[in-house]
SERO-4910 file (N, C-alpha, C, O; in steps of 0.05 Angstrom, whole numbers):
BEGIN
 pado doro    nc1    nc2    nc3   cac1   cac2   cac3    cc1    cc2    cc3    oc1    oc2    oc3
  Met    A     26    -32     -1     -3      6     -1     20     21      7     37     22     25
  Ser    A     10     34    -19     23     66    -14     27     83      7     21     72     28
  Val    A     34     99      9     31    118     42     21    131     38     14    143     58
  Leu    A     12    141     14    -11    161      8    -44    148     10    -66    157     17
  Asp    A    -35    126      2    -57    107     10    -67    100     33    -88     86     32
  Asn    A    -56    107     57    -66     93     83    -76    130    103    -63    151    103
  Leu    A   -100    124    115   -112    149    122    -97    148    154    -97    168    169
  Ala    A    -82    118    161    -73    139    185    -42    150    181    -25    146    197
  Asn    A    -39    162    158     -8    171    158    -20    207    149     -9    228    156
  Leu    A    -42    204    135    -52    217    138    -67    243    155    -63    267    150
  Gln    A    -85    232    173    -90    235    210    -60    252    220    -54    275    226
  Thr    A    -46    223    218    -18    243    223    -15    267    216    -10    285    232
  Phe    A    -17    272    191     -2    294    175    -24    318    185    -15    341    187
  Val    A    -51    314    191    -74    337    208    -63    340    231    -50    361    232
  His    A    -62    325    254    -59    328    278    -40    345    272    -42    369    276
  Ala    A     -1    326    253     19    356    258      9    373    249     18    390    264
  Ala    A     -5    386    233    -13    409    225    -32    437    249    -30    460    258
  Asp    A    -47    412    249    -61    429    273    -48    433    314    -56    446    334
  Thr    A    -30    416    308    -15    423    344     17    434    340     31    441    359
  Arg    A     26    436    301     45    448    299     70    426    319     92    436    326
  Ser    A     64    405    322     80    390    342     83    358    341     67    340    345
  Phe    A    117    358    333    105    320    327     91    304    366     72    290    372
  Val    A    108    315    378    106    304    408     67    308    414     48    294    410
  Glu    A     71    332    424     34    317    415     18    301    387     -1    286    388
  Thr    A     28    309    371     19    280    346     14    265    352     -8    253    352
  Gly    A     45    256    364     32    221    372     36    210    396     42    186    402
  Arg    A     30    235    413     10    228    442    -26    226    438    -42    219    456
  Leu    A    -32    235    409    -52    236    396    -54    215    385    -78    208    382
  Gln    A    -36    197    375    -44    177    352    -31    152    362    -28    132    348
  Gly    A    -20    157    401     -1    127    411     16    128    389     15    107    377
  Ile    A     29    144    380     68    139    371     80    152    380     73    175    385
  Ser    A    107    141    386    135    176    390    132    187    369    126    179    346
  Ala    A    140    216    383    141    232    371    166    222    349    162    229    326
  Ser    A    183    210    353    203    211    318    173    180    311    187    168    295
  Ala    A    158    170    311    148    152    292    126    184    272    119    181    249
  Ala    A    122    198    281     95    223    270    123    230    258    121    226    233
  Gly    A    147    239    263    166    270    243    169    237    214    164    239    190
  Lys    A    178    212    228    184    191    202    153    194    182    154    187    159
  Cys    A    135    203    190    113    188    179    105    214    158     92    215    137
  Val    A    116    230    170    106    269    156    126    258    133    122    260    109
  Ala    A    157    242    151    181    250    112    176    236    101    185    235     78
  Arg    A    149    208    113    147    189     84    128    195     54    130    187     31
  Leu    A    109    212     67     86    241     54    105    250     27    106    244      3
  Glu    A    124    272     50    128    283     36    150    278      8    151    289    -13
  His    A    165    255     22    185    250     -4    159    229    -28    162    224    -52
  Ala    A    139    221    -12    120    209    -28    106    224    -51    102    216    -74
  Leu    A     98    255    -36     94    282    -58    107    293    -76    101    299    -99
  Gly    A    135    297    -57    160    321    -71    156    339    -70    164    357    -84
  Val    A    139    337    -48    148    362    -36    155    367     -8    159    346      5
  Arg    A    158    394      7    167    396     31    139    408     42    127    428     34
  Leu    A    132    389     65     96    409     81    110    410    111    108    393    129
  Phe    A    115    421    111    130    431    135    166    443    133    186    432    124
  His    A    159    481    151    181    480    155    192    464    189    174    456    205
  Arg    A    223    462    197    223    461    211    229    468    227    218    449    238
  Ser    A    243    487    255    261    490    271    265    473    302    251    452    304
  Thr    A    278    478    322    280    471    345    251    476    355    248    456    369
  Arg    A    232    487    357    221    486    371    186    484    353    167    475    364
  Ser    A    186    492    334    154    485    331    153    476    294    171    489    282
  Ile    A    140    462    280    133    454    252    117    488    242    101    503    255
  Thr    A    127    490    222     98    510    206     84    495    179     97    484    161
  Leu    A     63    496    179     63    481    143     76    507    112     80    531    114
  Thr    A     79    494     91     90    512     79     66    507     52     51    488     44
  Ala    A     71    527     45     39    530     18     34    513     16     12    506     23
  Glu    A     62    486     -1     41    464     -7     30    447     26     11    431     24
  Gly    A     39    449     46     29    438     62     -5    445     72    -22    429     80
  Gln    A     -6    469     69    -38    489     68    -54    475     41    -76    465     44
  Leu    A    -40    477     14    -59    455     -7    -66    424     14    -86    419     28
  Phe    A    -47    410     10    -45    380     22    -66    381     43    -86    367     40
  Leu    A    -66    398     68    -84    398     89    -99    399     76    -96    381     59
  Ala    A   -114    409     73   -145    422     59   -160    397     41   -184    393     40
  Arg    A   -138    381     27   -151    360     17   -146    333     33   -156    311     26
  Cys    A   -130    338     54   -129    316     77   -156    314     88   -170    294     93
  Arg    A   -163    348     94   -180    351    118   -211    338     96   -232    330    107
  Arg    A   -210    336     71   -232    330     49   -241    304     52   -264    295     55
  Ile    A   -214    291     51   -228    257     47   -229    245     80   -245    226     82
  Leu    A   -212    253    112   -226    243    126   -248    246    135   -263    227    141
  Asp    A   -257    283    137   -283    280    134   -300    257    112   -313    241    126
  Glu    A   -301    254     93   -320    236     75   -315    207     95   -332    189     97
  Arg    A   -290    206    107   -304    176    112   -311    181    143   -315    162    158
  Asp    A   -311    210    153   -334    202    189   -350    197    178   -362    176    184
  Ala    A   -360    215    153   -381    216    146   -398    191    143   -418    185    156
  Ala    A   -386    177    123   -392    154    117   -397    129    149   -412    112    158
  Arg    A   -380    139    153   -393    118    192   -410    125    206   -422    111    222
  Thr    A   -415    161    199   -434    167    216   -464    153    201   -484    144    212
  Glu    A   -460    156    181   -483    143    169   -491    115    156   -511    105    145
  Leu    A   -478    111    159   -483     72    155   -491     63    196   -509     47    202
  Ala    A   -475     78    215   -484     70    242   -519     89    238   -537     81    253
  Gln    A   -523    105    225   -550    113    241   -561    111    194   -562    130    179
  Pro    A   -566     83    189   -575     87    158   -607    101    160   -617    115    142
  His    A   -620     96    181   -655    110    183   -661    141    191   -679    156    184
  Ala    A   -635    147    212   -650    170    231   -653    186    214   -646    184    190
  Thr    A   -667    209    228   -678    228    206   -664    249    220   -661    252    244
  Pro    A   -657    263    197   -635    281    215   -647    309    237   -667    324    235
  Ser    A   -634    308    248   -649    333    277   -630    344    288   -606    347    285
  Gly    A   -654    353    309   -624    367    332   -630    399    328   -654    405    327
  Thr    A   -609    423    325   -597    447    324   -575    455    304   -555    441    303
  Leu    A   -578    473    291   -564    474    275   -551    507    284   -570    523    283
  Arg    A   -532    517    291   -529    546    295   -503    562    267   -479    561    263
  Ile    A   -530    577    252   -498    578    229   -502    610    230   -520    623    242
  Ser    A   -483    619    216   -466    644    219   -482    661    194   -497    642    189
  Leu    A   -489    678    180   -490    683    156   -501    707    147   -521    719    155
  Pro    A   -480    714    125   -483    750    115   -507    759    118   -528    747    124
  Leu    A   -500    791    114   -539    811    121   -549    807     95   -555    830     89
  Val    A   -554    794     78   -562    792     57   -591    770     53   -599    752     38
  Gly    A   -602    790     81   -630    769     82   -653    757     65   -669    739     70
  Asp    A   -648    774     40   -654    774     19   -655    752     -2   -672    751    -21
  Leu    A   -633    732      3   -611    716     -4   -630    692      7   -644    675     -4
  Thr    A   -619    701     43   -611    676     52   -642    667     82   -647    652    101
  Leu    A   -650    686     69   -681    670     85   -698    666     70   -720    665     82
  Pro    A   -699    663     50   -712    640     34   -711    620     29   -731    606     27
  Leu    A   -676    608     25   -664    590     25   -671    586     46   -694    576     43
  Met    A   -665    587     78   -674    584    109   -701    572    106   -711    554    119
  Ala    A   -714    591     81   -748    586     99   -753    558     86   -768    543     99
  Glu    A   -742    548     60   -730    521     47   -726    506     63   -742    489     69
  Phe    A   -702    508     76   -688    482     85   -721    472    103   -740    458     96
  Met    A   -718    487    127   -738    493    143   -757    467    138   -760    445    148
  Ala    A   -768    482    117   -795    460    103   -792    435     87   -811    424     78
  Ala    A   -772    428     84   -743    398     83   -746    396    109   -767    407    115
  Tyr    A   -741    393    117   -719    388    146   -743    393    176   -737    407    195
  Pro    A   -760    383    175   -776    409    207   -760    390    231   -762    405    250
  Asp    A   -751    374    237   -734    374    265   -712    386    264   -699    388    285
  Ile    A   -704    394    247   -670    416    248   -685    433    253   -706    436    240
  Arg    A   -676    450    277   -679    472    285   -657    487    280   -633    479    280
  Leu    A   -667    510    276   -643    532    260   -633    560    281   -642    582    278
  Asp    A   -620    556    293   -607    592    302   -587    585    290   -571    566    290
  Leu    A   -598    625    269   -582    635    254   -569    659    266   -588    671    275
  Asp    A   -550    672    270   -531    691    274   -535    698    243   -537    679    227
  Phe    A   -537    729    230   -530    758    209   -506    771    225   -508    781    248
  Ser    A   -485    769    211   -458    790    210   -438    791    187   -428    770    180
  Asp    A   -434    808    179   -416    805    164   -383    797    180   -363    788    169
  Arg    A   -387    802    206   -354    797    227   -350    773    211   -368    765    196
  Leu    A   -329    761    213   -304    746    213   -306    733    237   -287    733    253
  Val    A   -335    717    243   -339    697    264   -320    673    263   -312    662    243
  Asp    A   -312    665    303   -294    650    295   -314    625    301   -331    621    319
  Val    A   -305    612    280   -333    587    288   -329    564    310   -348    554    323
  Ile    A   -303    556    313   -304    538    333   -312    547    361   -329    537    376
  Glu    A   -292    572    368   -291    585    392   -311    591    390   -321    576    407
  Glu    A   -342    610    374   -366    614    389   -388    594    379   -412    600    383
  Gly    A   -381    571    367   -394    540    377   -412    546    340   -430    530    339
  Phe    A   -412    558    322   -423    550    305   -413    525    289   -391    517    282
  Asp    A   -441    514    285   -438    490    264   -422    503    239   -400    496    232
  Ala    A   -439    522    226   -418    527    188   -433    563    189   -450    576    202
  Val    A   -416    567    172   -419    592    174   -431    607    144   -448    589    142
  Leu    A   -435    621    124   -430    622    101   -421    651     93   -433    670    103
  Arg    A   -401    654     77   -390    682     79   -389    687     43   -402    676     25
  Val    A   -373    701     43   -362    725     16   -341    716      9   -332    702     28
  Gly    A   -325    715    -12   -294    721      3   -290    676     -6   -304    656     -9
  Glu    A   -254    686     -6   -244    665     -8   -238    662     22   -229    678     38
  Pro    A   -247    636     25   -220    625     67   -200    613     59   -189    599     42
  Ser    A   -199    630     89   -159    628     88   -161    613    115   -138    603    116
  Asp    A   -177    603    145   -163    579    156   -169    566    157   -192    559    156
  Ser    A   -135    550    163   -138    521    157   -149    496    182   -143    473    186
  Arg    A   -161    508    190   -188    496    204   -207    486    198   -216    466    209
  Met    A   -217    496    181   -238    499    164   -238    483    139   -223    481    120
  Asn    A   -265    470    149   -271    451    113   -279    482     92   -284    504    102
  Ala    A   -279    476     64   -296    493     50   -307    490     40   -300    469     31
  Arg    A   -335    500     23   -350    492      3   -362    513    -20   -384    524    -18
  Arg    A   -345    515    -43   -340    536    -61   -373    532    -66   -379    509    -72
  Leu    A   -398    556    -64   -412    566    -70   -423    570    -96   -429    550   -108
  Gly    A   -428    600   -110   -444    617   -130   -424    631   -127   -411    634   -107
  Val    A   -419    645   -159   -409    668   -151   -437    688   -159   -456    678   -171
  Phe    A   -435    712   -151   -455    730   -159   -441    755   -179   -417    754   -183
  Pro    A   -455    774   -188   -443    796   -200   -441    809   -184   -449    798   -164
  Arg    A   -433    832   -179   -434    858   -166   -437    877   -188   -429    868   -210
  Arg    A   -447    907   -188   -446    939   -197   -461    953   -180   -476    953   -161
  Val    A   -441    975   -205   -454   1000   -203   -475   1012   -190   -490   1018   -208
  Ile    A   -483   1018   -172   -522   1033   -180   -525   1056   -173   -508   1069   -161
  Ala    A   -552   1066   -180   -563   1095   -164   -585   1096   -185   -588   1086   -207
  Ser    A   -600   1116   -168   -635   1120   -168   -633   1138   -198   -617   1156   -197
  Pro    A   -644   1136   -218   -651   1151   -244   -661   1189   -220   -666   1209   -232
  Gly    A   -661   1189   -194   -665   1218   -196   -638   1229   -181   -634   1252   -174
  Tyr    A   -615   1201   -176   -593   1219   -172   -584   1231   -203   -578   1254   -210
  Leu    A   -585   1209   -217   -575   1225   -247   -576   1239   -262   -558   1251   -274
  Gln    A   -612   1240   -265   -615   1266   -264   -603   1287   -262   -591   1300   -279
  Arg    A   -609   1293   -225   -592   1306   -210   -560   1312   -232   -560   1326   -252
  Arg    A   -534   1296   -219   -508   1302   -222   -499   1281   -256   -475   1278   -262
  Gly    A   -518   1272   -273   -512   1263   -301   -503   1238   -292   -499   1228   -270
  Val    A   -501   1230   -315   -490   1189   -317   -463   1195   -314   -455   1213   -329
  Pro    A   -443   1184   -295   -424   1175   -309   -419   1161   -338   -429   1140   -345
  Arg    A   -405   1174   -352   -401   1155   -366   -367   1144   -380   -362   1135   -403
  Thr    A   -352   1147   -362   -322   1148   -369   -318   1136   -323   -333   1144   -305
  Pro    A   -301   1124   -321   -288   1121   -287   -274   1145   -287   -256   1139   -271
  Ala    A   -269   1170   -295   -261   1189   -292   -280   1207   -282   -277   1217   -260
  Glu    A   -303   1214   -298   -328   1224   -277   -337   1215   -250   -356   1225   -238
  Leu    A   -321   1194   -240   -341   1185   -223   -318   1205   -200   -328   1204   -178
  Met    A   -294   1220   -199   -281   1237   -187   -310   1262   -175   -307   1274   -154
  Gln    A   -333   1264   -188   -345   1289   -198   -379   1283   -177   -398   1297   -171
  His    A   -370   1256   -171   -403   1244   -156   -399   1231   -131   -377   1225   -122
  Thr    A   -420   1226   -120   -425   1223    -86   -417   1194    -84   -433   1189   -101
  Leu    A   -407   1172    -79   -399   1151    -80   -392   1135    -51   -375   1144    -36
  Leu    A   -404   1116    -47   -427   1105    -19   -412   1079    -20   -419   1060    -35
  His    A   -385   1080      2   -377   1044      5   -372   1039     25   -368   1052     45
  Tyr    A   -372   1010     18   -366    993     34   -352    992     57   -339   1012     53
  Arg    A   -344    983     81   -316    965     96   -324    950    113   -337    955    133
  Phe    A   -316    928    105   -302    897    118   -297    902    148   -279    914    160
  Pro    A   -325    886    159   -319    890    185   -299    876    198   -294    877    223
  Ser    A   -285    859    180   -268    835    194   -241    857    204   -230    862    225
  Thr    A   -240    871    166   -208    880    172   -210    921    178   -189    932    185
  Gly    A   -225    931    175   -227    953    174   -227    971    148   -233    995    149
  Lys    A   -222    958    129   -216    963     98   -229    972     82   -252    962     83
  Leu    A   -226    989     65   -248    991     45   -249    972     25   -230    962     14
  Glu    A   -283    968     19   -279    941      1   -263    965    -40   -267    986    -52
  Pro    A   -259    958    -40   -242    963    -74   -264    962   -100   -278    943   -105
  Trp    A   -264    975   -108   -274    985   -126   -258    966   -165   -241    979   -177
  Pro    A   -262    955   -170   -254    939   -203   -252    961   -208   -262    974   -190
  Ile    A   -242    977   -227   -255    989   -245   -230    988   -265   -207    992   -256
  His    A   -235    984   -290   -226    978   -315   -220   1007   -322   -236   1023   -312
  Trp    A   -201   1016   -336   -191   1057   -325   -182   1033   -362   -167   1014   -365
  Pro    A   -203   1050   -382   -187   1059   -401   -160   1072   -411   -154   1095   -406
  Asp    A   -145   1054   -425   -113   1062   -426   -110   1095   -426    -89   1105   -420
  Asp    A   -127   1108   -432   -119   1137   -446   -138   1153   -409   -150   1174   -406
  Glu    A   -134   1138   -395   -131   1155   -361   -129   1144   -344   -139   1123   -337
  Ala    A   -113   1158   -333    -95   1148   -306   -107   1144   -295   -129   1155   -296
  Pro    A   -100   1120   -270   -121   1105   -252   -122   1127   -215   -104   1129   -199
  Gln    A   -149   1140   -213   -143   1155   -193   -168   1141   -165   -189   1127   -165
  Glu    A   -156   1150   -150   -161   1146   -124   -186   1162   -120   -189   1186   -125
  Leu    A   -207   1139   -105   -236   1142   -118   -248   1167    -88   -237   1165    -66
  Pro    A   -264   1180    -91   -265   1196    -70   -288   1185    -46   -309   1172    -48
  Val    A   -276   1195    -26   -308   1172     -2   -320   1189     16   -312   1197     38
  His    A   -345   1195      2   -369   1209     14   -381   1194     38   -386   1206     59
  Met    A   -385   1164     38   -408   1160     51   -394   1128     65   -396   1113     46
  Val    A   -385   1115     83   -374   1089     86   -404   1074    109   -411   1085    129
  Ala    A   -415   1052    101   -416   1033    109   -417   1002    113   -411    990     93
  Asn    A   -422    987    135   -411    961    157   -427    937    131   -421    913    128
  Thr    A   -454    961    109   -469    928    113   -483    950     85   -481    974     79
  Ile    A   -500    919     72   -506    923     37   -532    953     39   -537    975     30
  Glu    A   -543    933     56   -569    949     63   -574    972     66   -596    982     59
  Ala    A   -550    989     79   -553   1019     89   -539   1025     51   -554   1035     34
  Arg    A   -525   1021     48   -511   1033     27   -539   1033      3   -539   1051    -13
  Val    A   -557   1017      3   -581   1007    -28   -595   1027    -15   -599   1044    -32
  Ala    A   -605   1034      8   -628   1049     21   -616   1081     16   -634   1099     17
  Leu    A   -592   1089     13   -583   1109     13   -585   1119    -12   -596   1140    -18
  Ala    A   -573   1098    -30   -584   1099    -61   -606   1100    -73   -608   1110    -96
  Leu    A   -626   1088    -59   -653   1097    -70   -666   1125    -55   -689   1132    -56
  Arg    A   -642   1141    -41   -657   1159    -39   -645   1181    -47   -645   1204    -37
  Asp    A   -634   1172    -70   -607   1188    -84   -597   1209    -81   -598   1232    -91
  Val    A   -579   1192    -56   -559   1194    -54   -534   1199    -62   -523   1221    -58
  Gly    A   -521   1174    -76   -504   1169    -89   -499   1144   -105   -516   1133   -118
  Leu    A   -474   1137   -103   -470   1114   -130   -458   1104   -113   -440   1115   -101
  Ala    A   -471   1070   -104   -469   1043   -100   -458   1025   -112   -468   1018   -134
  Phe    A   -430   1008   -101   -415    983   -108   -436    958    -88   -438    961    -64
  Val    A   -453    933   -104   -457    919    -88   -472    889   -105   -480    890   -128
  Pro    A   -472    869    -92   -484    852   -107   -507    848   -118   -526    844   -103
  Val    A   -511    847   -147   -542    853   -157   -564    842   -150   -586    851   -154
  His    A   -556    809   -134   -581    805   -121   -585    814    -95   -598    804    -77
  Ser    A   -568    841    -96   -590    857    -59   -601    878    -72   -604    899    -59
  Val    A   -609    876   -104   -620    898   -103   -634    892   -134   -635    908   -152
  Arg    A   -644    864   -133   -650    847   -172   -678    869   -156   -678    892   -165
  Asp    A   -699    866   -137   -732    885   -152   -725    912   -158   -737    923   -177
  Ala    A   -702    929   -140   -701    950   -146   -686    961   -178   -687    985   -185
  Leu    A   -673    940   -193   -664    940   -213   -684    933   -237   -686    943   -260
  Ala    A   -693    918   -228   -723    894   -244   -753    928   -259   -763    932   -281
  Asp    A   -755    944   -233   -777    956   -227   -756    990   -231   -767   1012   -229
  Gly    A   -742    989   -233   -732   1015   -243   -733   1040   -220   -736   1064   -222
  Arg    A   -728   1024   -201   -716   1043   -180   -687   1045   -173   -676   1062   -159
  Leu    A   -677   1024   -186   -643   1035   -188   -626   1019   -212   -627    995   -217
  Ile    A   -611   1041   -225   -598   1043   -244   -568   1018   -255   -554   1024   -235
  Pro    A   -559   1007   -263   -539   1008   -259   -515   1025   -284   -525   1028   -306
  Val    A   -492   1032   -282   -483   1049   -298   -450   1046   -288   -443   1043   -264
  Leu    A   -431   1049   -314   -408   1029   -322   -400   1010   -328   -377   1002   -326
  Glu    A   -424    994   -338   -425    966   -351   -407    960   -362   -398    938   -358
  Asp    A   -399    970   -374   -373    964   -385   -333    979   -371   -313    970   -382
  His    A   -332    990   -359   -321    991   -325   -308    987   -305   -285    987   -295
  Val    A   -340    981   -299   -330    967   -268   -348    954   -256   -368    965   -246
  His    A   -341    922   -257   -360    901   -262   -334    882   -248   -309    882   -252
  Ser    A   -353    864   -228   -335    835   -228   -356    820   -213   -379    824   -221
  Cys    A   -352    797   -186   -370    776   -183   -348    764   -162   -324    758   -161
  Gly    A   -371    763   -146   -358    740   -123   -369    725   -106   -391    716   -112
  Thr    A   -362    720    -90   -357    689    -87   -374    666    -57   -369    668    -33
  Phe    A   -383    657    -64   -395    655    -27   -375    627    -25   -364    612    -41
  His    A   -376    628      0   -376    593      1   -386    587     38   -393    604     54
  Leu    A   -384    557     42   -401    560     68   -376    534     73   -368    517     57
  Leu    A   -363    543    115   -350    530    113   -363    512    141   -387    510    147
  Trp    A   -338    502    155   -354    474    177   -327    477    184   -310    485    168
  Pro    A   -320    471    215   -296    461    225   -289    429    208   -303    418    191
  Ser    A   -271    422    217   -250    403    200   -238    391    229   -228    404    248
  Gly    A   -241    360    225   -234    346    243   -255    333    256   -248    318    275
  Arg    A   -276    334    253   -311    324    276   -311    316    246   -302    321    223
  His    A   -337    288    268   -343    272    260   -376    293    231   -398    290    242
  Val    A   -379    301    216   -405    305    215   -427    294    208   -427    272    195
  Leu    A   -447    304    213   -460    290    245   -490    301    221   -487    322    210
  Pro    A   -522    283    214   -534    282    196   -548    307    183   -558    308    161
  Lys    A   -547    329    205   -566    348    212   -551    365    191   -562    376    172
  Leu    A   -515    366    201   -508    376    181   -494    376    166   -480    396    160
  Arg    A   -494    347    150   -486    343    121   -510    347    101   -506    350     77
  Val    A   -546    345    116   -560    358    106   -561    385     99   -566    392     76
  Phe    A   -558    396    109   -554    423    105   -530    433     83   -537    445     63
  Ile    A   -505    428     86   -477    416     65   -504    419     49   -517    439     44
  Asp    A   -506    390     42   -521    383     11   -540    414      6   -535    429    -12
  Phe    A   -556    418     21   -588    437     11   -564    451      0   -553    443    -21
  Val    A   -553    476     14   -534    498     13   -530    505    -15   -535    522    -32
  Gly    A   -515    480     -9   -496    472    -35   -511    464    -62   -500    466    -84
  Ala    A   -545    451    -57   -551    450    -90   -559    481   -106   -551    493   -126
  Arg    A   -582    487    -81   -592    510    -85   -576    545   -100   -584    562   -117
  Leu    A   -543    540    -76   -525    563    -77   -511    556    -96   -488    564    -92
  Gly    A   -513    538   -123   -493    516   -135   -493    551   -165   -472    555   -178
  Thr    A   -506    561   -166   -506    586   -188   -533    597   -170   -553    584   -162
  Val    A   -527    631   -165   -540    643   -166   -538    674   -183   -518    686   -191
  Pro    A   -569    682   -184   -564    699   -203   -560    722   -203   -557    734   -224
***
C-alpha cells in the first residue's frame, strides 16, 4: 500500500498541522514523536514537496502543506461522514444547527425557509453578521461567507458566484448626470463599504481606459452593511457598488439603474465553511448538501 493510500498517515499529518508539534501528534496517535516525524517525512517523499518548515521549537505548514491539508481534511471528513451515516442509516436528521450568515437576508432567508420546510426536525439558530466569526470558539456548526476562505481549520465548499455592479437611482442621475467614464466618478457622491473584519474599504474593481490614469476614488460615506448603502442610493444620495442580488427587485422595476457596466464589474463568491476534524452529523450533512444545491449558481 502506498503511503498516500493509508488514511492513518493522512491523520498524522493533519494532527501535526493542527498541533504544530510532533510530540503532541505522537500523543494523539499513540505513537512516538519520532514515528510521527518519520510518517510526515514519508509523505513528503511520496509527494515530492516539503509540507512543513521545521525549527527546534515548532513546525509550520509550507504553502504546499496548506494545499495538502485542505485535501486531507476533506478525505478524512468523508470517511467520518460515511461511518456516521452507516451507523444511523435510517435516522432522520434532527437537532439544532447554529449557522452564521452574511447580512444579505434577501438571499439567505428564502433559502432558510426552504430548508426548514424540507427538514422540520432540525431547529435553526441563525446569526446574521458580516464580521469574521470564530466558528470553533463561538460554537457555530457552519458559516456562509463571501470571499476566499483562509482558515486551515475549516472545510470549505465553494458555492455560487454573483455579479456586482455600480448602481444609482434615476433621481440622482437626473440631478448629477450619468457617469460615462471612470474619471467622471471623481465628480460624484460615492457610497463605500467597510469590511467589518479588517476595517478596510472594499475596492471598486475599475477597468480604466488606456487614455485615463487610475485615480483614488473619493469617499463621501462609508457603511458596513449592504442594506445601508442600498437605502441611501434609493434616496438619491449617491452611487454604490453592490451585489446584484441585493438590488434585483429595484433594478427590475427601475428604482435603481446600473452604470459604467463596461468599466466597473466583478463577481464575488460564496463559500460554506464548517469545522474540520469532526464527525459531520446528519443534520449538518443535509444542510451542506441543501445549500450547495440551491446556491450552486446565484443569479
